N, C-alpha and C positions, 0 to 999 in steps of 0.2 A: 248265404243268399242262394246258392245253387239248390240247396234242399228246399227252400221256400219256393223257388221258381218251379221246381219239379212238381210241387203240390199246388201250384197256381195260387200261392199266398203272397200277399204284399205286406211289407213291414210297416209298422206305424210311423217309425222314424228311420232316417238313414243318417248316420253320423259320418260326414265327409271329413277325412283327416287332412287331405291336401299334402302339398310338398313339405311344408314346415313341420307338420306333425309326423311326417315319415322320416325326415333326415336330420333335423336339428335335435340335439340331445335333450335340451330343456323342454322343447315342445313334445318330444316323445314321452317324457314323464307326465306332462299335462294330459296328453292323449290317453295314456294308460290309466291315469287317475280318473278321468271322466268316464272311460269305458267301465271301470270298476263301479263307479257310482251308478251308472245307468243299469248295469247288471243287477246291482243290489236293490234298486227301487222297482225292478221288474219291468 
């Protein structure tokens, strides 16, 4: 995000992970999987 902000660019989407996606082990796996999917689809 800092690189985009420096170039005055805005993301199309922002994936907010929240507390559960950060701390809960199962939710972390889901968060990583969704991030991978989003990266692969472009």
